[in-house]
N, CA, C and O of each residue as an XYZ file, in Angstrom:
736
protein
N     110.005     75.754    124.831
C     108.844     75.666    123.956
C     108.171     77.040    123.810
O     107.719     77.406    122.725
N     108.113     77.785    124.905
C     107.492     79.118    124.847
C     108.280     80.043    123.927
O     107.689     80.850    123.209
N     109.619     79.935    123.942
C     110.456     80.762    123.058
C     110.177     80.413    121.598
O     110.129     81.300    120.746
N     109.995     79.139    121.310
C     109.715     78.712    119.935
C     108.354     79.238    119.474
O     108.231     79.725    118.350
N     107.348     79.146    120.316
C     106.005     79.626    119.950
C     106.021     81.137    119.728
O     105.444     81.623    118.755
N     106.667     81.876    120.609
C     106.780     83.321    120.431
C     107.525     83.639    119.134
O     107.118     84.525    118.383
N     108.608     82.921    118.876
C     109.386     83.140    117.651
C     108.545     82.827    116.418
O     108.648     83.522    115.407
N     107.721     81.794    116.491
C     106.864     81.416    115.363
C     105.907     82.567    115.018
O     105.735     82.915    113.850
N     105.298     83.143    116.042
C     104.369     84.261    115.851
C     105.112     85.485    115.322
O     104.674     86.115    114.359
N     106.233     85.818    115.951
C     107.009     86.989    115.525
C     107.569     86.828    114.111
O     107.598     87.789    113.342
N     108.009     85.627    113.771
C     108.548     85.386    112.434
C     107.482     85.599    111.372
O     107.747     86.222    110.345
N     106.292     85.093    111.606
C     105.204     85.292    110.648
C     104.950     86.783    110.459
O     104.809     87.259    109.332
N     104.893     87.516    111.570
C     104.630     88.952    111.519
C     105.772     89.715    110.840
O     105.528     90.522    109.943
N     107.010     89.466    111.261
C     108.157     90.205    110.726
C     108.362     89.936    109.238
O     108.627     90.862    108.471
N     108.243     88.681    108.829
C     108.392     88.377    107.405
C     107.253     88.979    106.596
O     107.460     89.402    105.459
N     106.070     89.022    107.160
C     104.948     89.678    106.484
C     105.175     91.171    106.317
O     104.866     91.738    105.269
N     105.716     91.811    107.356
C     106.025     93.247    107.253
C     107.068     93.520    106.170
O     106.920     94.448    105.376
N     108.119     92.706    106.146
C     109.150     92.878    105.120
C     108.542     92.685    103.735
O     108.824     93.461    102.822
N     107.717     91.667    103.572
C     107.051     91.412    102.291
C     106.212     92.623    101.878
O     106.271     93.061    100.729
N     105.439     93.155    102.810
C     104.592     94.317    102.527
C     105.440     95.512    102.083
O     105.120     96.177    101.098
N     106.501     95.772    102.803
C     107.361     96.920    102.483
C     108.029     96.723    101.127
O     108.052     97.646    100.313
N     108.571     95.535    100.872
C     109.251     95.278     99.598
C     108.285     95.354     98.419
O     108.659     95.823     97.344
N     107.064     94.904     98.607
C     106.074     94.985     97.525
C     105.780     96.431     97.149
O     105.372     96.700     96.020
N     105.976     97.352     98.062
C     105.650     98.759     97.800
C     106.860     99.619     97.463
O     106.712    100.807     97.175
N     108.058     99.036     97.495
C     109.251     99.776     97.069
C     109.232     99.896     95.548
O     108.722     99.016     94.854
N     109.788    100.986     95.040
C     109.768    101.187     93.593
C     111.151    101.322     92.976
O     111.264    101.378     91.751
N     112.185    101.376     93.763
C     113.523    101.625     93.229
C     114.294    100.328     93.054
O     114.508     99.582     94.010
N     114.708    100.070     91.820
C     115.532     98.899     91.544
C     117.023     99.246     91.596
O     117.862     98.349     91.512
N     117.361    100.513     91.731
C     118.767    100.897     91.675
C     119.405    101.090     93.061
O     120.544    101.549     93.147
N     118.712    100.758     94.112
C     119.285    100.835     95.456
C     120.109     99.568     95.713
O     120.097     98.645     94.899
N     120.825     99.524     96.843
C     121.610     98.324     97.153
C     120.711     97.103     97.365
O     121.152     95.968     97.185
N     119.462     97.331     97.742
C     118.519     96.222     97.907
C     117.623     96.071     96.682
O     116.648     95.320     96.718
N     117.945     96.777     95.597
C     117.163     96.734     94.361
C     116.902     95.339     93.818
O     115.774     95.049     93.421
N     117.914     94.450     93.784
C     117.645     93.089     93.293
C     116.583     92.354     94.128
O     115.803     91.566     93.593
N     116.561     92.618     95.434
C     115.529     91.993     96.274
C     114.150     92.558     95.939
O     113.166     91.821     95.878
N     114.088     93.878     95.721
C     112.829     94.515     95.329
C     112.349     93.906     94.012
O     111.178     93.550     93.874
N     113.259     93.791     93.053
C     112.892     93.220     91.750
C     112.382     91.793     91.903
O     111.442     91.400     91.212
N     112.991     91.005     92.801
C     112.531     89.636     93.036
C     111.095     89.608     93.558
O     110.277     88.809     93.102
N     110.797     90.482     94.512
C     109.437     90.551     95.042
C     108.460     90.930     93.928
O     107.385     90.341     93.816
N     108.830     91.898     93.117
C     107.939     92.352     92.047
C     107.772     91.274     90.981
O     106.664     91.048     90.494
N     108.868     90.609     90.617
C     108.798     89.564     89.610
C     107.875     88.437     90.059
O     107.167     87.846     89.244
N     107.884     88.143     91.353
C     107.036     87.064     91.869
C     105.559     87.334     91.586
O     104.790     86.393     91.390
N     105.158     88.583     91.562
C     103.760     88.894     91.268
C     103.434     88.649     89.805
O     102.290     88.362     89.454
N     104.442     88.764     88.957
C     104.225     88.517     87.535
C     104.272     87.027     87.205
O     103.567     86.565     86.308
N     105.089     86.288     87.918
C     105.213     84.837     87.719
C     105.171     84.159     89.091
O     106.215     83.823     89.650
N     103.965     83.961     89.630
C     103.851     83.442     90.998
C     104.273     81.984     91.174
O     104.493     81.549     92.304
N     104.391     81.225     90.094
C     104.797     79.826     90.204
C     106.321     79.749     90.237
O     106.995     80.337     89.391
N     106.849     79.042     91.192
C     108.292     78.861     91.304
C     108.736     77.649     90.492
O     107.934     76.759     90.211
N     110.003     77.614     90.120
C     110.597     76.421     89.524
C     110.713     75.382     90.632
O     111.174     75.686     91.732
N     110.298     74.163     90.337
C     110.372     73.115     91.361
C     111.818     72.721     91.596
O     112.571     72.415     90.671
N     112.177     72.740     92.884
C     113.528     72.376     93.316
C     113.401     71.553     94.594
O     112.378     71.616     95.275
N     114.439     70.779     94.921
C     114.422     70.061     96.206
C     114.381     71.062     97.367
O     115.003     72.122     97.298
N     113.652     70.724     98.423
C     113.488     71.639     99.555
C     114.805     72.081    100.199
O     114.915     73.248    100.575
N     115.810     71.211    100.346
C     117.073     71.721    100.904
C     117.698     72.821    100.032
O     118.314     73.751    100.553
N     117.538     72.714     98.714
C     118.057     73.744     97.810
C     117.274     75.041     97.999
O     117.860     76.123     98.047
N     115.954     74.932     98.107
C     115.115     76.112     98.331
C     115.508     76.770     99.653
O     115.683     77.987     99.714
N     115.647     75.972    100.705
C     116.013     76.508    102.019
C     117.359     77.221    101.941
O     117.500     78.333    102.451
N     118.350     76.590    101.306
C     119.691     77.178    101.183
C     119.640     78.476    100.374
O     120.208     79.487    100.788
N     118.967     78.454     99.229
C     118.882     79.650     98.376
C     118.174     80.795     99.084
O     118.620     81.940     99.008
N     117.090     80.503     99.762
C     116.330     81.553    100.433
C     117.082     82.092    101.648
O     117.002     83.284    101.946
N     117.805     81.232    102.344
C     118.599     81.695    103.473
C     119.708     82.612    102.971
O     120.010     83.626    103.600
N     120.310     82.261    101.846
C     121.357     83.089    101.253
C     120.861     84.459    100.842
O     121.635     85.416    100.826
N     119.582     84.572    100.507
C     119.008     85.857    100.108
C     118.696     86.742    101.310
O     118.393     87.924    101.146
N     118.765     86.196    102.483
C     118.478     86.979    103.693
C     119.761     87.668    104.143
O     120.502     87.155    104.982
N     120.003     88.835    103.569
C     121.254     89.542    103.820
C     121.394     89.970    105.281
O     122.502     90.258    105.734
N     120.314     90.013    106.003
C     120.346     90.425    107.397
C     120.707     89.276    108.332
O     121.055     89.507    109.490
N     120.627     88.036    107.840
C     120.746     86.882    108.730
C     122.155     86.740    109.328
O     122.282     86.424    110.511
N     123.195     86.961    108.551
C     124.558     86.816    109.081
C     124.823     87.839    110.193
O     125.260     87.449    111.275
N     124.570     89.152    109.957
C     124.777     90.096    111.070
C     123.886     89.781    112.276
O     124.307     89.951    113.420
N     122.672     89.327    112.023
C     121.745     88.961    113.092
C     122.349     87.856    113.950
O     122.346     87.945    115.178
N     122.869     86.811    113.300
C     123.460     85.698    114.046
C     124.749     86.107    114.756
O     125.051     85.581    115.827
N     125.507     87.030    114.182
C     126.711     87.533    114.855
C     126.325     88.277    116.133
O     126.981     88.129    117.164
N     125.268     89.069    116.062
C     124.783     89.771    117.257
C     124.344     88.755    118.311
O     124.657     88.913    119.491
N     123.632     87.726    117.900
C     123.186     86.695    118.841
C     124.399     86.021    119.500
O     124.421     85.802    120.711
N     125.405     85.698    118.677
C     126.613     85.074    119.239
C     127.295     85.995    120.250
O     127.758     85.541    121.296
N     127.354     87.279    119.936
C     127.981     88.213    120.884
C     127.148     88.340    122.161
O     127.702     88.517    123.246
N     125.833     88.253    122.039
C     124.972     88.309    123.228
C     125.121     87.062    124.097
O     124.910     87.109    125.309
N     125.488     85.944    123.464
C     125.712     84.719    124.231
C     126.839     84.895    125.252
O     126.839     84.262    126.308
N     127.780     85.748    124.927
C     128.916     86.004    125.824
C     128.508     86.845    127.034
O     129.185     86.844    128.062
N     127.404     87.554    126.894
C     126.924     88.429    127.967
C     125.977     87.631    128.860
O     124.869     87.289    128.446
N     126.401     87.345    130.045
C     125.619     86.490    130.961
C     124.336     87.166    131.461
O     123.479     86.500    132.041
N     124.195     88.482    131.242
C     123.011     89.163    131.755
C     121.822     89.100    130.775
O     120.708     89.491    131.123
N     122.063     88.612    129.565
C     120.975     88.500    128.588
C     120.191     87.218    128.883
O     120.771     86.134    128.948
N     118.891     87.341    129.058
C     118.089     86.154    129.406
C     118.123     85.082    128.301
O     117.983     85.403    127.121
N     118.306     83.839    128.677
C     118.329     82.750    127.695
C     117.039     82.688    126.859
O     117.083     82.345    125.678
N     115.903     83.017    127.466
C     114.633     83.006    126.730
C     114.709     83.943    125.520
O     114.275     83.593    124.422
N     115.264     85.130    125.738
C     115.420     86.102    124.654
C     116.326     85.545    123.556
O     116.002     85.634    122.372
N     117.460     84.973    123.955
C     118.402     84.423    122.981
C     117.789     83.273    122.185
O     117.947     83.201    120.966
N     117.098     82.386    122.873
C     116.439     81.270    122.175
C     115.411     81.801    121.176
O     115.330     81.323    120.044
N     114.639     82.778    121.599
C     113.626     83.357    120.704
C     114.287     83.937    119.461
O     113.804     83.726    118.349
N     115.374     84.658    119.634
C     116.071     85.283    118.496
C     116.655     84.236    117.545
O     116.571     84.392    116.327
N     117.241     83.179    118.091
C     117.787     82.105    117.245
C     116.654     81.446    116.457
O     116.793     81.197    115.260
N     115.550     81.166    117.118
C     114.406     80.563    116.421
C     113.866     81.477    115.321
O     113.470     80.993    114.261
N     113.844     82.776    115.556
C     113.391     83.715    114.517
C     114.307     83.619    113.300
O     113.830     83.612    112.165
N     115.612     83.547    113.526
C     116.552     83.403    112.418
C     116.281     82.143    111.604
O     116.256     82.187    110.374
N     116.081     81.038    112.281
C     115.818     79.759    111.603
C     114.456     79.785    110.917
O     114.335     79.412    109.750
N     113.440     80.223    111.640
C     112.085     80.209    111.094
C     111.883     81.189    109.941
O     110.970     81.010    109.135
N     112.710     82.207    109.853
C     112.592     83.135    108.724
C     112.874     82.432    107.406
O     112.225     82.716    106.399
N     113.826     81.526    107.404
C     114.089     80.749    106.192
C     113.009     79.698    105.980
O     112.638     79.407    104.843
N     112.505     79.129    107.068
C     111.388     78.187    106.943
C     110.172     78.903    106.343
O     109.415     78.308    105.576
N     109.989     80.178    106.692
C     108.877     80.954    106.137
C     108.996     81.049    104.622
O     107.991     80.957    103.918
N     110.197     81.230    104.117
C     110.404     81.283    102.672
C     110.035     79.945    102.030
O     109.424     79.911    100.962
N     110.406     78.857    102.680
C     110.064     77.524    102.181
C     108.546     77.332    102.225
O     107.961     76.764    101.302
N     107.921     77.802    103.286
C     106.467     77.706    103.411
C     105.779     78.432    102.253
O     104.828     77.919    101.663
N     106.268     79.619    101.940
C     105.722     80.398    100.818
C     105.950     79.657     99.495
O     105.055     79.592     98.652
N     107.133     79.108     99.324
C     107.450     78.313     98.132
C     106.469     77.139     98.005
O     105.906     76.912     96.934
N     106.270     76.397     99.100
C     105.367     75.243     99.076
C     103.937     75.664     98.770
O     103.216     74.959     98.064
N     103.533     76.795     99.291
C     102.186     77.315     99.060
C     101.931     77.506     97.556
O     100.832     77.245     97.067
N     102.934     77.953     96.851
C     102.798     78.220     95.419
C     103.080     77.009     94.537
O     102.598     76.955     93.405
N     103.845     76.042     95.024
C     104.406     75.036     94.125
C     104.036     73.598     94.461
O     103.895     72.772     93.560
N     103.879     73.294     95.723
C     103.818     71.894     96.136
C     102.446     71.246     95.946
O     101.399     71.857     96.160
N     102.506     69.998     95.539
C     101.319     69.142     95.509
C     101.428     68.067     96.585
O     100.633     67.128     96.615
N     102.413     68.208     97.465
C     102.675     67.235     98.513
C     101.516     67.179     99.511
O     101.020     68.206     99.973
N     101.103     65.960     99.827
C     100.045     65.779    100.823
C     100.510     66.256    102.195
O      99.714     66.788    102.969
N     101.789     66.070    102.501
C     102.326     66.519    103.781
C     102.277     68.040    103.884
O     101.857     68.584    104.905
N     102.707     68.727    102.824
C     102.676     70.198    102.829
C     101.238     70.700    102.945
O     100.970     71.647    103.685
N     100.316     70.074    102.222
C      98.915     70.493    102.304
C      98.342     70.231    103.697
O      97.561     71.035    104.207
N      98.722     69.117    104.311
C      98.270     68.815    105.667
C      98.800     69.861    106.659
O      98.047     70.373    107.488
N     100.103     70.173    106.566
C     100.694     71.168    107.464
C     100.067     72.552    107.255
O      99.934     73.328    108.201
N      99.690     72.848    106.029
C      99.002     74.119    105.759
C      97.586     74.088    106.334
O      97.125     75.073    106.911
N      96.910     72.971    106.178
C      95.531     72.851    106.665
C      95.434     72.986    108.184
O      94.447     73.511    108.699
N      96.462     72.513    108.907
C      96.422     72.616    110.374
C      97.088     73.895    110.883
O      97.194     74.099    112.093
N      97.537     74.759    109.966
C      98.033     76.066    110.363
C      99.518     76.163    110.673
O      99.967     77.167    111.226
N     100.284     75.143    110.328
C     101.733     75.193    110.557
C     102.409     75.956    109.411
O     103.274     76.799    109.647
N     102.015     75.659    108.192
C     102.550     76.327    107.005
C     101.477     77.198    106.364
O     100.303     77.124    106.727
N     101.887     78.008    105.423
C     100.992     78.900    104.688
C     100.170     78.101    103.686
O     100.719     77.329    102.899
N      98.862     78.284    103.716
C      98.019     77.556    102.766
C      97.821     78.379    101.501
O      97.840     79.610    101.523
N      97.634     77.675    100.417
C      97.378     78.306     99.116
C      96.093     79.137     99.174
O      96.028     80.229     98.609
N      95.093     78.624     99.846
C      93.803     79.326     99.955
C      93.973     80.643    100.720
O      93.408     81.667    100.335
N      94.745     80.611    101.793
C      94.949     81.831    102.582
C      95.765     82.867    101.809
O      95.469     84.061    101.870
N      96.783     82.420    101.088
C      97.696     83.351    100.414
C      97.165     83.847     99.066
O      97.586     84.904     98.595
N      96.252     83.105     98.442
C      95.754     83.478     97.108
C      95.237     84.913     97.024
O      95.511     85.577     96.025
N      94.503     85.432     98.016
C      94.039     86.823     97.910
C      95.170     87.841     97.781
O      94.951     88.937     97.265
N      96.365     87.503     98.235
C      97.491     88.424     98.088
C      97.764     88.694     96.603
O      98.119     89.810     96.223
N      97.595     87.675     95.780
C      97.862     87.815     94.348
C      96.605     88.197     93.562
O      96.701     88.854     92.526
N      95.453     87.796     94.037
C      94.214     88.055     93.301
C      93.619     89.418     93.639
O      93.144     90.128     92.752
N      93.645     89.779     94.896
C      93.102     91.073     95.324
C      94.262     92.054     95.367
O      95.034     92.130     94.411
N      94.402     92.792     96.429
C      95.503     93.730     96.533
C      95.700     94.126     97.986
O      94.742     94.259     98.747
N      96.959     94.310     98.354
C      97.313     94.892     99.634
C      96.819     94.081    100.829
O      96.318     94.635    101.807
N      96.969     92.759    100.733
C      96.548     91.912    101.842
C      97.325     90.595    101.850
O      97.922     90.190    100.852
N      97.294     89.950    103.005
C      97.857     88.615    103.215
C      99.322     88.505    102.780
O      99.664     87.749    101.871
N     100.160     89.269    103.447
C     101.591     89.317    103.152
C     102.421     88.293    103.928
O     103.555     88.015    103.537
N     101.899     87.731    105.002
C     102.687     86.846    105.864
C     103.126     85.593    105.109
O     102.409     85.097    104.239
N     104.308     85.089    105.451
C     104.923     83.969    104.738
C     104.897     82.649    105.486
O     104.825     81.596    104.854
N     104.953     82.670    106.796
C     105.111     81.412    107.524
C     103.801     80.620    107.551
O     103.744     79.497    107.051
N     102.761     81.200    108.128
C     101.461     80.524    108.092
C     100.293     81.506    107.977
O      99.148     81.073    107.841
N     100.547     82.790    108.026
C      99.503     83.789    107.814
C      98.727     84.199    109.052
O      97.782     84.980    108.942
N      99.091     83.702    110.227
C      98.324     84.022    111.429
C      98.356     85.511    111.769
O      97.437     86.021    112.410
N      99.404     86.205    111.345
C      99.522     87.630    111.669
C      98.929     88.530    110.588
O      99.002     89.754    110.697
N      98.348     87.945    109.555
C      97.804     88.756    108.466
C      96.710     89.738    108.882
O      96.672     90.830    108.316
N      95.824     89.436    109.819
C      94.847     90.464    110.199
C      95.519     91.764    110.658
O      95.070     92.850    110.292
N      96.577     91.666    111.446
C      97.292     92.862    111.893
C      98.062     93.504    110.730
O      98.036     94.724    110.567
N      98.738     92.691    109.934
C      99.488     93.228    108.789
C      98.529     93.872    107.789
O      98.856     94.912    107.218
N      97.373     93.289    107.565
C      96.394     93.870    106.640
C      95.937     95.245    107.127
O      95.752     96.158    106.322
N      95.758     95.394    108.415
C      95.391     96.692    108.982
C      96.514     97.712    108.737
O      96.249     98.846    108.338
N      97.733     97.312    108.973
C      98.885     98.195    108.729
C      98.960     98.547    107.244
O      99.178     99.706    106.893
N      98.782     97.563    106.381
C      98.850     97.799    104.927
C      97.780     98.793    104.482
O      98.071     99.718    103.723
N      96.556     98.612    104.945
C      95.469     99.534    104.557
C      95.727    100.945    105.077
O      95.342    101.925    104.438
N      96.373    101.050    106.226
C      96.637    102.351    106.828
C      97.742    103.109    106.099
O      97.657    104.327    105.945
N      98.778    102.403    105.649
C      99.961    103.082    105.123
C     100.194    102.954    103.618
O     100.995    103.705    103.062
N      99.519    102.029    102.951
C      99.780    101.798    101.528
C      98.492    101.733    100.723
O      97.445    101.326    101.226
N      98.591    102.144     99.456
C      97.443    102.081     98.545
C      97.261    100.685     97.966
O      96.158    100.318     97.559
N      98.317     99.921     97.929
C      98.279     98.587     97.338
C      99.319     98.485     96.246
O      99.603     99.456     95.544
N      99.882     97.301     96.111
C     100.971     97.146     95.154
C     100.490     97.111     93.708
O     101.268     97.414     92.803
N      99.248     96.755     93.469
C      98.775     96.681     92.082
C      98.719     98.064     91.428
O      98.835     98.175     90.207
N      98.544     99.101     92.217
C      98.516    100.458     91.648
C      99.914    101.052     91.514
O     100.088    102.070     90.844
N     100.907    100.436     92.137
C     102.265    100.990     92.062
C     103.246     99.957     91.524
O     103.783    100.124     90.429
N     103.479     98.913     92.267
C     104.497     97.931     91.933
C     104.230     97.245     90.599
O     105.133     97.141     89.768
N     103.015     96.780     90.383
C     102.732     96.086     89.124
C     102.962     97.005     87.934
O     103.545     96.585     86.935
N     102.510     98.263     88.026
C     102.724     99.200     86.929
C     104.204     99.519     86.792
O     104.719     99.640     85.680
N     104.878     99.652     87.906
C     106.320     99.922     87.869
C     107.042     98.773     87.162
O     107.945     99.011     86.360
N     106.652     97.536     87.452
C     107.280     96.383     86.821
C     107.024     96.392     85.317
O     107.934     96.109     84.537
N     105.807     96.712     84.902
C     105.485     96.774     83.481
C     106.383     97.801     82.788
O     106.939     97.528     81.724
N     106.520     98.973     83.392
C     107.384    100.012     82.823
C     108.838     99.547     82.770
O     109.532     99.776     81.779
N     109.288     98.905     83.820
C     110.671     98.427     83.889
C     110.922     97.365     82.812
O     111.918     97.423     82.091
N     110.012     96.404     82.715
C     110.185     95.296     81.770
C     110.130     95.792     80.317
O     110.792     95.236     79.441
N     109.339     96.837     80.074
C     109.221     97.347     78.689
C     110.336     98.312     78.330
O     110.459     98.700     77.168
N     111.153     98.710     79.298
C     112.229     99.665     79.044
C     111.795    101.106     79.241
O     112.620    102.016     79.162
N     110.513    101.327     79.496
C     110.019    102.701     79.689
C     110.522    103.281     80.994
O     110.602    104.501     81.140
N     110.861    102.430     81.940
C     111.320    102.904     83.245
C     112.827    102.815     83.398
O     113.326    102.419     84.452
N     113.564    103.185     82.339
C     115.029    103.072     82.366
C     115.646    103.808     83.546
O     116.679    103.392     84.071
N     115.017    104.897     83.964
C     115.563    105.638     85.098
C     115.362    104.894     86.416
O     115.970    105.255     87.424
N     114.536    103.881     86.426
C     114.275    103.096     87.651
C     115.206    101.896     87.763
O     115.194    101.210     88.785
N     116.024    101.622     86.725
C     116.899    100.439     86.758
C     118.020    100.596     87.695
O     118.840     99.689     87.834
């Protein structure tokens, strides 16, 4: 149980950091360019197409290009008897919860489900109220799972970034209009 709780906290933080970094990337022509474009497009159209949750989970897990190598490393560590089981359990839970975080973010934007709203209200999933400032204001509330790590991520964001509305949103406008052809 302790490994799961630690993984829950770390997953919220790690996914929030990735979200923050991707929101501030400007290059669509790198190998991770399509992922950058997806993050930027989400700011322009924050509502997702409604899909069944297993489909959302599968699609979002497939977009996590790091997950397969991560799980291979975990499997190789399983063979090493000197690696503490607590560490391995925590890492496996982080892998699983990272995809759950994507579903949580999806539900925050799309769901009218009473169950999803209840889980958000008690702090298990990301609530619409907590995440809304990310889209309305700037440079805040990047966490995906439930937002508990946002105070720390917000401090990091204010320290290292000006905010995505001054860079990413304008970059997307230029890209969409064809003015940013060199950024494709």
